[in-house]
PDB file of N, CA, C and O in Angstrom:
ATOM      1  N   MET A   1     -51.305   7.759 -16.559  1.00  0.00           N
ATOM      2  CA  MET A   1     -51.081   8.189 -17.926  1.00  0.00           C
ATOM      3  C   MET A   1     -49.566   8.333 -18.136  1.00  0.00           C
ATOM      4  O   MET A   1     -48.825   8.741 -17.241  1.00  0.00           O
ATOM      5  N   PRO A   2     -49.149   7.986 -19.335  1.00  0.00           N
ATOM      6  CA  PRO A   2     -47.705   8.054 -19.623  1.00  0.00           C
ATOM      7  C   PRO A   2     -47.220   9.423 -19.929  1.00  0.00           C
ATOM      8  O   PRO A   2     -47.971  10.254 -20.440  1.00  0.00           O
ATOM      9  N   MET A   3     -45.952   9.685 -19.622  1.00  0.00           N
ATOM     10  CA  MET A   3     -45.317  10.967 -19.907  1.00  0.00           C
ATOM     11  C   MET A   3     -44.444  10.805 -21.118  1.00  0.00           C
ATOM     12  O   MET A   3     -43.650   9.865 -21.148  1.00  0.00           O
ATOM     13  N   TYR A   4     -44.530  11.634 -22.102  1.00  0.00           N
ATOM     14  CA  TYR A   4     -43.759  11.555 -23.324  1.00  0.00           C
ATOM     15  C   TYR A   4     -42.847  12.749 -23.418  1.00  0.00           C
ATOM     16  O   TYR A   4     -43.158  13.829 -22.917  1.00  0.00           O
ATOM     17  N   GLU A   5     -41.677  12.538 -24.087  1.00  0.00           N
ATOM     18  CA  GLU A   5     -40.762  13.580 -24.393  1.00  0.00           C
ATOM     19  C   GLU A   5     -40.951  14.036 -25.856  1.00  0.00           C
ATOM     20  O   GLU A   5     -41.140  13.188 -26.728  1.00  0.00           O
ATOM     21  N   PHE A   6     -40.906  15.283 -26.133  1.00  0.00           N
ATOM     22  CA  PHE A   6     -41.090  15.808 -27.469  1.00  0.00           C
ATOM     23  C   PHE A   6     -39.957  16.766 -27.802  1.00  0.00           C
ATOM     24  O   PHE A   6     -39.255  17.246 -26.911  1.00  0.00           O
ATOM     25  N   LEU A   7     -39.777  17.053 -29.144  1.00  0.00           N
ATOM     26  CA  LEU A   7     -38.913  18.050 -29.666  1.00  0.00           C
ATOM     27  C   LEU A   7     -39.705  18.868 -30.627  1.00  0.00           C
ATOM     28  O   LEU A   7     -40.308  18.336 -31.558  1.00  0.00           O
ATOM     29  N   CYS A   8     -39.714  20.208 -30.408  1.00  0.00           N
ATOM     30  CA  CYS A   8     -40.467  21.089 -31.261  1.00  0.00           C
ATOM     31  C   CYS A   8     -39.714  21.244 -32.597  1.00  0.00           C
ATOM     32  O   CYS A   8     -38.508  21.488 -32.574  1.00  0.00           O
ATOM     33  N   GLY A   9     -40.348  21.117 -33.706  1.00  0.00           N
ATOM     34  CA  GLY A   9     -39.755  21.190 -35.020  1.00  0.00           C
ATOM     35  C   GLY A   9     -39.552  22.693 -35.404  1.00  0.00           C
ATOM     36  O   GLY A   9     -38.749  22.998 -36.285  1.00  0.00           O
ATOM     37  N   SER A  10     -40.276  23.612 -34.746  1.00  0.00           N
ATOM     38  CA  SER A  10     -40.115  25.020 -35.057  1.00  0.00           C
ATOM     39  C   SER A  10     -39.023  25.734 -34.211  1.00  0.00           C
ATOM     40  O   SER A  10     -38.118  26.353 -34.771  1.00  0.00           O
ATOM     41  N   CYS A  11     -39.112  25.643 -32.876  1.00  0.00           N
ATOM     42  CA  CYS A  11     -38.172  26.353 -32.059  1.00  0.00           C
ATOM     43  C   CYS A  11     -37.053  25.401 -31.470  1.00  0.00           C
ATOM     44  O   CYS A  11     -36.120  25.887 -30.831  1.00  0.00           O
ATOM     45  N   GLU A  12     -37.155  24.058 -31.690  1.00  0.00           N
ATOM     46  CA  GLU A  12     -36.202  23.100 -31.329  1.00  0.00           C
ATOM     47  C   GLU A  12     -36.116  22.944 -29.792  1.00  0.00           C
ATOM     48  O   GLU A  12     -35.091  22.503 -29.272  1.00  0.00           O
ATOM     49  N   LYS A  13     -37.167  23.296 -29.089  1.00  0.00           N
ATOM     50  CA  LYS A  13     -37.217  23.154 -27.623  1.00  0.00           C
ATOM     51  C   LYS A  13     -37.638  21.722 -27.255  1.00  0.00           C
ATOM     52  O   LYS A  13     -38.578  21.171 -27.826  1.00  0.00           O
ATOM     53  N   ASP A  14     -36.915  21.134 -26.283  1.00  0.00           N
ATOM     54  CA  ASP A  14     -37.221  19.751 -25.695  1.00  0.00           C
ATOM     55  C   ASP A  14     -38.254  20.028 -24.591  1.00  0.00           C
ATOM     56  O   ASP A  14     -38.106  20.996 -23.845  1.00  0.00           O
ATOM     57  N   PHE A  15     -39.292  19.195 -24.478  1.00  0.00           N
ATOM     58  CA  PHE A  15     -40.204  19.290 -23.417  1.00  0.00           C
ATOM     59  C   PHE A  15     -40.873  17.946 -23.146  1.00  0.00           C
ATOM     60  O   PHE A  15     -40.896  17.068 -24.008  1.00  0.00           O
ATOM     61  N   GLU A  16     -41.416  17.796 -21.939  1.00  0.00           N
ATOM     62  CA  GLU A  16     -42.190  16.648 -21.551  1.00  0.00           C
ATOM     63  C   GLU A  16     -43.584  17.003 -21.246  1.00  0.00           C
ATOM     64  O   GLU A  16     -43.866  18.097 -20.756  1.00  0.00           O
ATOM     65  N   THR A  17     -44.487  16.083 -21.531  1.00  0.00           N
ATOM     66  CA  THR A  17     -45.890  16.281 -21.203  1.00  0.00           C
ATOM     67  C   THR A  17     -46.593  14.914 -20.984  1.00  0.00           C
ATOM     68  O   THR A  17     -46.227  13.890 -21.560  1.00  0.00           O
ATOM     69  N   ILE A  18     -47.602  14.971 -20.131  1.00  0.00           N
ATOM     70  CA  ILE A  18     -48.397  13.777 -19.879  1.00  0.00           C
ATOM     71  C   ILE A  18     -49.492  13.732 -20.965  1.00  0.00           C
ATOM     72  O   ILE A  18     -50.198  14.715 -21.190  1.00  0.00           O
ATOM     73  N   VAL A  19     -49.616  12.581 -21.624  1.00  0.00           N
ATOM     74  CA  VAL A  19     -50.544  12.378 -22.754  1.00  0.00           C
ATOM     75  C   VAL A  19     -51.444  11.196 -22.397  1.00  0.00           C
ATOM     76  O   VAL A  19     -50.977  10.151 -21.946  1.00  0.00           O
ATOM     77  N   SER A  20     -52.719  11.384 -22.607  1.00  0.00           N
ATOM     78  CA  SER A  20     -53.665  10.331 -22.259  1.00  0.00           C
ATOM     79  C   SER A  20     -53.614   9.095 -23.109  1.00  0.00           C
ATOM     80  O   SER A  20     -53.931   7.995 -22.656  1.00  0.00           O
ATOM     81  N   SER A  21     -53.214   9.281 -24.340  1.00  0.00           N
ATOM     82  CA  SER A  21     -53.043   8.037 -25.248  1.00  0.00           C
ATOM     83  C   SER A  21     -52.142   8.443 -26.433  1.00  0.00           C
ATOM     84  O   SER A  21     -51.871   9.610 -26.715  1.00  0.00           O
ATOM     85  N   ALA A  22     -51.720   7.382 -27.076  1.00  0.00           N
ATOM     86  CA  ALA A  22     -50.827   7.628 -28.232  1.00  0.00           C
ATOM     87  C   ALA A  22     -51.491   8.518 -29.302  1.00  0.00           C
ATOM     88  O   ALA A  22     -50.805   9.302 -29.958  1.00  0.00           O
ATOM     89  N   GLN A  23     -52.784   8.404 -29.476  1.00  0.00           N
ATOM     90  CA  GLN A  23     -53.527   9.233 -30.471  1.00  0.00           C
ATOM     91  C   GLN A  23     -53.547  10.661 -29.998  1.00  0.00           C
ATOM     92  O   GLN A  23     -53.492  11.569 -30.828  1.00  0.00           O
ATOM     93  N   ALA A  24     -53.620  10.901 -28.740  1.00  0.00           N
ATOM     94  CA  ALA A  24     -53.687  12.304 -28.205  1.00  0.00           C
ATOM     95  C   ALA A  24     -52.280  13.017 -28.361  1.00  0.00           C
ATOM     96  O   ALA A  24     -52.199  14.244 -28.310  1.00  0.00           O
ATOM     97  N   ALA A  25     -51.236  12.249 -28.542  1.00  0.00           N
ATOM     98  CA  ALA A  25     -49.880  12.813 -28.707  1.00  0.00           C
ATOM     99  C   ALA A  25     -49.876  13.620 -30.027  1.00  0.00           C
ATOM    100  O   ALA A  25     -49.036  14.503 -30.195  1.00  0.00           O
ATOM    101  N   GLU A  26     -50.782  13.336 -30.941  1.00  0.00           N
ATOM    102  CA  GLU A  26     -50.875  14.099 -32.243  1.00  0.00           C
ATOM    103  C   GLU A  26     -51.365  15.535 -32.023  1.00  0.00           C
ATOM    104  O   GLU A  26     -51.186  16.399 -32.881  1.00  0.00           O
ATOM    105  N   ARG A  27     -51.983  15.776 -30.862  1.00  0.00           N
ATOM    106  CA  ARG A  27     -52.527  17.167 -30.573  1.00  0.00           C
ATOM    107  C   ARG A  27     -51.681  17.990 -29.682  1.00  0.00           C
ATOM    108  O   ARG A  27     -52.116  19.056 -29.246  1.00  0.00           O
ATOM    109  N   VAL A  28     -50.439  17.541 -29.371  1.00  0.00           N
ATOM    110  CA  VAL A  28     -49.595  18.219 -28.457  1.00  0.00           C
ATOM    111  C   VAL A  28     -49.020  19.451 -29.054  1.00  0.00           C
ATOM    112  O   VAL A  28     -48.602  19.421 -30.212  1.00  0.00           O
ATOM    113  N   GLU A  29     -48.971  20.530 -28.340  1.00  0.00           N
ATOM    114  CA  GLU A  29     -48.390  21.821 -28.735  1.00  0.00           C
ATOM    115  C   GLU A  29     -47.156  22.097 -27.942  1.00  0.00           C
ATOM    116  O   GLU A  29     -47.062  21.697 -26.781  1.00  0.00           O
ATOM    117  N   CYS A  30     -46.193  22.779 -28.544  1.00  0.00           N
ATOM    118  CA  CYS A  30     -44.974  23.239 -27.889  1.00  0.00           C
ATOM    119  C   CYS A  30     -45.364  24.310 -26.847  1.00  0.00           C
ATOM    120  O   CYS A  30     -46.015  25.295 -27.194  1.00  0.00           O
ATOM    121  N   PRO A  31     -44.984  24.127 -25.619  1.00  0.00           N
ATOM    122  CA  PRO A  31     -45.275  25.222 -24.579  1.00  0.00           C
ATOM    123  C   PRO A  31     -44.498  26.474 -24.810  1.00  0.00           C
ATOM    124  O   PRO A  31     -44.868  27.529 -24.294  1.00  0.00           O
ATOM    125  N   GLU A  32     -43.423  26.401 -25.574  1.00  0.00           N
ATOM    126  CA  GLU A  32     -42.624  27.616 -25.883  1.00  0.00           C
ATOM    127  C   GLU A  32     -43.187  28.475 -26.936  1.00  0.00           C
ATOM    128  O   GLU A  32     -43.333  29.683 -26.754  1.00  0.00           O
ATOM    129  N   CYS A  33     -43.513  27.877 -28.050  1.00  0.00           N
ATOM    130  CA  CYS A  33     -43.889  28.711 -29.202  1.00  0.00           C
ATOM    131  C   CYS A  33     -45.338  28.414 -29.672  1.00  0.00           C
ATOM    132  O   CYS A  33     -45.860  29.121 -30.535  1.00  0.00           O
ATOM    133  N   GLY A  34     -45.983  27.372 -29.106  1.00  0.00           N
ATOM    134  CA  GLY A  34     -47.309  26.955 -29.514  1.00  0.00           C
ATOM    135  C   GLY A  34     -47.507  26.164 -30.846  1.00  0.00           C
ATOM    136  O   GLY A  34     -48.623  25.897 -31.291  1.00  0.00           O
ATOM    137  N   SER A  35     -46.371  25.823 -31.426  1.00  0.00           N
ATOM    138  CA  SER A  35     -46.350  25.032 -32.677  1.00  0.00           C
ATOM    139  C   SER A  35     -46.864  23.568 -32.371  1.00  0.00           C
ATOM    140  O   SER A  35     -46.626  22.970 -31.322  1.00  0.00           O
ATOM    141  N   LYS A  36     -47.598  23.077 -33.422  1.00  0.00           N
ATOM    142  CA  LYS A  36     -48.014  21.684 -33.385  1.00  0.00           C
ATOM    143  C   LYS A  36     -47.123  20.797 -34.170  1.00  0.00           C
ATOM    144  O   LYS A  36     -47.421  19.619 -34.365  1.00  0.00           O
ATOM    145  N   LYS A  37     -45.971  21.370 -34.651  1.00  0.00           N
ATOM    146  CA  LYS A  37     -44.961  20.609 -35.347  1.00  0.00           C
ATOM    147  C   LYS A  37     -43.921  20.014 -34.401  1.00  0.00           C
ATOM    148  O   LYS A  37     -42.746  20.381 -34.379  1.00  0.00           O
ATOM    149  N   VAL A  38     -44.464  19.033 -33.593  1.00  0.00           N
ATOM    150  CA  VAL A  38     -43.611  18.411 -32.561  1.00  0.00           C
ATOM    151  C   VAL A  38     -43.424  16.936 -32.945  1.00  0.00           C
ATOM    152  O   VAL A  38     -44.226  16.318 -33.646  1.00  0.00           O
ATOM    153  N   HIS A  39     -42.286  16.419 -32.420  1.00  0.00           N
ATOM    154  CA  HIS A  39     -41.825  15.046 -32.750  1.00  0.00           C
ATOM    155  C   HIS A  39     -41.651  14.330 -31.420  1.00  0.00           C
ATOM    156  O   HIS A  39     -40.946  14.807 -30.531  1.00  0.00           O
ATOM    157  N   LYS A  40     -42.329  13.134 -31.289  1.00  0.00           N
ATOM    158  CA  LYS A  40     -42.119  12.361 -30.074  1.00  0.00           C
ATOM    159  C   LYS A  40     -40.720  11.756 -30.061  1.00  0.00           C
ATOM    160  O   LYS A  40     -40.283  11.157 -31.044  1.00  0.00           O
ATOM    161  N   LYS A  41     -40.036  11.916 -28.957  1.00  0.00           N
ATOM    162  CA  LYS A  41     -38.655  11.404 -28.831  1.00  0.00           C
ATOM    163  C   LYS A  41     -38.717  10.024 -28.260  1.00  0.00           C
ATOM    164  O   LYS A  41     -39.704   9.673 -27.612  1.00  0.00           O
ATOM    165  N   LEU A  42     -37.690   9.215 -28.476  1.00  0.00           N
ATOM    166  CA  LEU A  42     -37.592   7.873 -27.901  1.00  0.00           C
ATOM    167  C   LEU A  42     -37.058   8.099 -26.469  1.00  0.00           C
ATOM    168  O   LEU A  42     -36.044   8.761 -26.250  1.00  0.00           O
ATOM    169  N   SER A  43     -37.777   7.529 -25.540  1.00  0.00           N
ATOM    170  CA  SER A  43     -37.424   7.696 -24.116  1.00  0.00           C
ATOM    171  C   SER A  43     -36.889   6.397 -23.535  1.00  0.00           C
ATOM    172  O   SER A  43     -37.250   5.313 -23.995  1.00  0.00           O
ATOM    173  N   LEU A  44     -36.043   6.498 -22.542  1.00  0.00           N
ATOM    174  CA  LEU A  44     -35.489   5.329 -21.864  1.00  0.00           C
ATOM    175  C   LEU A  44     -36.168   5.171 -20.552  1.00  0.00           C
ATOM    176  O   LEU A  44     -36.533   6.159 -19.914  1.00  0.00           O
ATOM    177  N   PHE A  45     -36.353   3.911 -20.118  1.00  0.00           N
ATOM    178  CA  PHE A  45     -36.968   3.660 -18.859  1.00  0.00           C
ATOM    179  C   PHE A  45     -35.904   3.605 -17.774  1.00  0.00           C
ATOM    180  O   PHE A  45     -34.875   2.964 -17.991  1.00  0.00           O
ATOM    181  N   ALA A  46     -36.078   4.202 -16.686  1.00  0.00           N
ATOM    182  CA  ALA A  46     -35.192   4.182 -15.572  1.00  0.00           C
ATOM    183  C   ALA A  46     -35.877   3.697 -14.337  1.00  0.00           C
ATOM    184  O   ALA A  46     -37.059   3.976 -14.134  1.00  0.00           O
ATOM    185  N   LYS A  47     -35.163   2.969 -13.493  1.00  0.00           N
ATOM    186  CA  LYS A  47     -35.678   2.442 -12.254  1.00  0.00           C
ATOM    187  C   LYS A  47     -34.725   2.728 -11.177  1.00  0.00           C
ATOM    188  O   LYS A  47     -33.528   2.485 -11.326  1.00  0.00           O
ATOM    189  N   SER A  48     -35.223   3.255 -10.050  1.00  0.00           N
ATOM    190  CA  SER A  48     -34.349   3.605  -8.925  1.00  0.00           C
ATOM    191  C   SER A  48     -34.342   2.466  -7.931  1.00  0.00           C
ATOM    192  O   SER A  48     -35.418   2.002  -7.553  1.00  0.00           O
ATOM    193  N   THR A  49     -33.224   2.001  -7.497  1.00  0.00           N
ATOM    194  CA  THR A  49     -33.103   0.979  -6.490  1.00  0.00           C
ATOM    195  C   THR A  49     -32.148   1.408  -5.456  1.00  0.00           C
ATOM    196  O   THR A  49     -31.418   2.381  -5.647  1.00  0.00           O
ATOM    197  N   SER A  50     -32.122   0.683  -4.307  1.00  0.00           N
ATOM    198  CA  SER A  50     -31.155   1.028  -3.286  1.00  0.00           C
ATOM    199  C   SER A  50     -30.672  -0.241  -2.702  1.00  0.00           C
ATOM    200  O   SER A  50     -31.264  -1.310  -2.859  1.00  0.00           O
ATOM    201  N   GLY A  51     -29.536  -0.092  -1.998  1.00  0.00           N
ATOM    202  CA  GLY A  51     -28.888  -1.317  -1.336  1.00  0.00           C
ATOM    203  C   GLY A  51     -27.852  -1.983  -2.180  1.00  0.00           C
ATOM    204  O   GLY A  51     -27.338  -1.388  -3.127  1.00  0.00           O
ATOM    205  N   ALA A  52     -27.526  -3.241  -1.847  1.00  0.00           N
ATOM    206  CA  ALA A  52     -26.469  -3.976  -2.542  1.00  0.00           C
ATOM    207  C   ALA A  52     -26.856  -4.251  -4.013  1.00  0.00           C
ATOM    208  O   ALA A  52     -25.990  -4.272  -4.888  1.00  0.00           O
ATOM    209  N   ALA A  53     -28.168  -4.464  -4.281  1.00  0.00           N
ATOM    210  CA  ALA A  53     -28.551  -4.757  -5.639  1.00  0.00           C
ATOM    211  C   ALA A  53     -28.273  -3.591  -6.584  1.00  0.00           C
ATOM    212  O   ALA A  53     -28.007  -3.807  -7.766  1.00  0.00           O
ATOM    213  N   ALA A  54     -28.332  -2.350  -6.076  1.00  0.00           N
ATOM    214  CA  ALA A  54     -28.080  -1.212  -6.895  1.00  0.00           C
ATOM    215  C   ALA A  54     -26.622  -1.051  -7.257  1.00  0.00           C
ATOM    216  O   ALA A  54     -26.289  -0.433  -8.269  1.00  0.00           O
ATOM    217  N   ALA A  55     -25.742  -1.612  -6.425  1.00  0.00           N
ATOM    218  CA  ALA A  55     -24.293  -1.450  -6.651  1.00  0.00           C
ATOM    219  C   ALA A  55     -23.783  -2.691  -7.507  1.00  0.00           C
ATOM    220  O   ALA A  55     -22.651  -2.664  -7.991  1.00  0.00           O
ATOM    221  N   ALA A  56     -24.576  -3.711  -7.675  1.00  0.00           N
ATOM    222  CA  ALA A  56     -24.090  -4.882  -8.419  1.00  0.00           C
ATOM    223  C   ALA A  56     -24.104  -4.581  -9.859  1.00  0.00           C
ATOM    224  O   ALA A  56     -25.050  -3.982 -10.370  1.00  0.00           O
ATOM    225  N   PRO A  57     -23.004  -5.010 -10.579  1.00  0.00           N
ATOM    226  CA  PRO A  57     -22.961  -4.849 -12.063  1.00  0.00           C
ATOM    227  C   PRO A  57     -23.977  -5.674 -12.783  1.00  0.00           C
ATOM    228  O   PRO A  57     -24.349  -6.757 -12.331  1.00  0.00           O
ATOM    229  N   ILE A  58     -24.415  -5.187 -13.866  1.00  0.00           N
ATOM    230  CA  ILE A  58     -25.372  -5.926 -14.682  1.00  0.00           C
ATOM    231  C   ILE A  58     -24.565  -6.815 -15.721  1.00  0.00           C
ATOM    232  O   ILE A  58     -23.660  -6.345 -16.411  1.00  0.00           O
ATOM    233  N   SER A  59     -24.957  -8.095 -15.770  1.00  0.00           N
ATOM    234  CA  SER A  59     -24.288  -9.013 -16.618  1.00  0.00           C
ATOM    235  C   SER A  59     -25.321  -9.666 -17.527  1.00  0.00           C
ATOM    236  O   SER A  59     -26.425  -9.982 -17.086  1.00  0.00           O
ATOM    237  N   SER A  60     -24.971  -9.867 -18.782  1.00  0.00           N
ATOM    238  CA  SER A  60     -25.857 -10.482 -19.761  1.00  0.00           C
ATOM    239  C   SER A  60     -25.734 -12.036 -19.637  1.00  0.00           C
ATOM    240  O   SER A  60     -26.618 -12.749 -20.112  1.00  0.00           O
ATOM    241  N   GLY A  61     -24.729 -12.525 -19.049  1.00  0.00           N
ATOM    242  CA  GLY A  61     -24.547 -13.955 -18.902  1.00  0.00           C
ATOM    243  C   GLY A  61     -23.776 -14.581 -20.072  1.00  0.00           C
ATOM    244  O   GLY A  61     -23.563 -15.793 -20.101  1.00  0.00           O
ATOM    245  N   TYR A  62     -23.358 -13.746 -21.036  1.00  0.00           N
ATOM    246  CA  TYR A  62     -22.528 -14.159 -22.173  1.00  0.00           C
ATOM    247  C   TYR A  62     -21.061 -13.807 -21.981  1.00  0.00           C
ATOM    248  O   TYR A  62     -20.737 -12.748 -21.445  1.00  0.00           O
ATOM    249  N   SER A  63     -20.211 -14.659 -22.401  1.00  0.00           N
ATOM    250  CA  SER A  63     -18.764 -14.324 -22.284  1.00  0.00           C
ATOM    251  C   SER A  63     -18.332 -13.437 -23.508  1.00  0.00           C
ATOM    252  O   SER A  63     -19.078 -13.273 -24.474  1.00  0.00           O
ATOM    253  N   ALA A  64     -17.193 -12.925 -23.416  1.00  0.00           N
ATOM    254  CA  ALA A  64     -16.700 -12.033 -24.443  1.00  0.00           C
ATOM    255  C   ALA A  64     -16.022 -12.786 -25.578  1.00  0.00           C
ATOM    256  O   ALA A  64     -15.218 -12.210 -26.311  1.00  0.00           O
ATOM    257  N   GLY A  65     -16.339 -14.075 -25.728  1.00  0.00           N
ATOM    258  CA  GLY A  65     -15.714 -14.849 -26.758  1.00  0.00           C
ATOM    259  C   GLY A  65     -16.055 -14.345 -28.137  1.00  0.00           C
ATOM    260  O   GLY A  65     -16.913 -13.479 -28.307  1.00  0.00           O
ATOM    261  N   GLY A  66     -15.339 -14.923 -29.165  1.00  0.00           N
ATOM    262  CA  GLY A  66     -15.525 -14.400 -30.528  1.00  0.00           C
ATOM    263  C   GLY A  66     -16.729 -15.050 -31.211  1.00  0.00           C
ATOM    264  O   GLY A  66     -17.328 -15.968 -30.650  1.00  0.00           O
ATOM    265  N   GLY A  67     -17.085 -14.602 -32.381  1.00  0.00           N
ATOM    266  CA  GLY A  67     -18.155 -15.144 -33.205  1.00  0.00           C
ATOM    267  C   GLY A  67     -19.482 -14.598 -32.835  1.00  0.00           C
ATOM    268  O   GLY A  67     -19.643 -13.877 -31.851  1.00  0.00           O
ATOM    269  N   GLY A  68     -20.428 -14.955 -33.643  1.00  0.00           N
ATOM    270  CA  GLY A  68     -21.823 -14.432 -33.444  1.00  0.00           C
ATOM    271  C   GLY A  68     -22.481 -15.119 -32.303  1.00  0.00           C
ATOM    272  O   GLY A  68     -23.534 -14.652 -31.870  1.00  0.00           O
ATOM    273  N   CYS A  69     -21.936 -16.227 -31.754  1.00  0.00           N
ATOM    274  CA  CYS A  69     -22.590 -16.946 -30.674  1.00  0.00           C
ATOM    275  C   CYS A  69     -22.268 -16.283 -29.333  1.00  0.00           C
ATOM    276  O   CYS A  69     -22.880 -16.644 -28.328  1.00  0.00           O
ATOM    277  N   GLY A  70     -21.313 -15.306 -29.275  1.00  0.00           N
ATOM    278  CA  GLY A  70     -20.983 -14.741 -27.995  1.00  0.00           C
ATOM    279  C   GLY A  70     -20.055 -15.613 -27.140  1.00  0.00           C
ATOM    280  O   GLY A  70     -19.850 -15.364 -25.952  1.00  0.00           O
ATOM    281  N   GLY A  71     -19.498 -16.655 -27.798  1.00  0.00           N
ATOM    282  CA  GLY A  71     -18.572 -17.560 -27.078  1.00  0.00           C
ATOM    283  C   GLY A  71     -19.338 -18.632 -26.265  1.00  0.00           C
ATOM    284  O   GLY A  71     -18.742 -19.265 -25.394  1.00  0.00           O
ATOM    285  N   MET A  72     -20.582 -18.837 -26.519  1.00  0.00           N
ATOM    286  CA  MET A  72     -21.421 -19.812 -25.825  1.00  0.00           C
ATOM    287  C   MET A  72     -21.514 -21.138 -26.435  1.00  0.00           C
ATOM    288  O   MET A  72     -22.192 -21.999 -25.875  1.00  0.00           O
ATOM    289  N   CYS A  73     -20.876 -21.396 -27.574  1.00  0.00           N
ATOM    290  CA  CYS A  73     -20.907 -22.697 -28.231  1.00  0.00           C
ATOM    291  C   CYS A  73     -19.482 -23.314 -28.173  1.00  0.00           C
ATOM    292  O   CYS A  73     -18.535 -22.753 -27.623  1.00  0.00           O
ATOM    293  N   SER A  74     -19.421 -24.479 -28.770  1.00  0.00           N
ATOM    294  CA  SER A  74     -18.121 -25.156 -28.787  1.00  0.00           C
ATOM    295  C   SER A  74     -17.360 -24.977 -30.119  1.00  0.00           C
ATOM    296  O   SER A  74     -16.405 -25.702 -30.398  1.00  0.00           O
ATOM    297  N   CYS A  75     -17.790 -24.025 -30.914  1.00  0.00           N
ATOM    298  CA  CYS A  75     -17.211 -23.845 -32.244  1.00  0.00           C
ATOM    299  C   CYS A  75     -15.899 -23.130 -32.152  1.00  0.00           C
ATOM    300  O   CYS A  75     -15.289 -22.944 -33.205  1.00  0.00           O
ATOM    301  N   HIS A  76     -15.404 -22.718 -31.054  1.00  0.00           N
ATOM    302  CA  HIS A  76     -14.174 -21.876 -30.964  1.00  0.00           C
ATOM    303  C   HIS A  76     -12.967 -22.767 -30.562  1.00  0.00           C
ATOM    304  O   HIS A  76     -11.849 -22.270 -30.431  1.00  0.00           O
TER     305      HIS A  76
END
């Protein structure tokens, strides 16, 4: 089951909870004040790695050239 992050619209408390489905998220209550006026927050995915791959920089493969093409065409 996925874990979702929420923000209470009443007491402004951030909290996380495991929700069985997206529809069940509509029935979530704030653990602090009991309000059902909660908003699902956008969460980021994180992955833990170890070793040399974890220390390697992430590259998109595009150069820092100008224009909307990212410098990958011959128009410059």
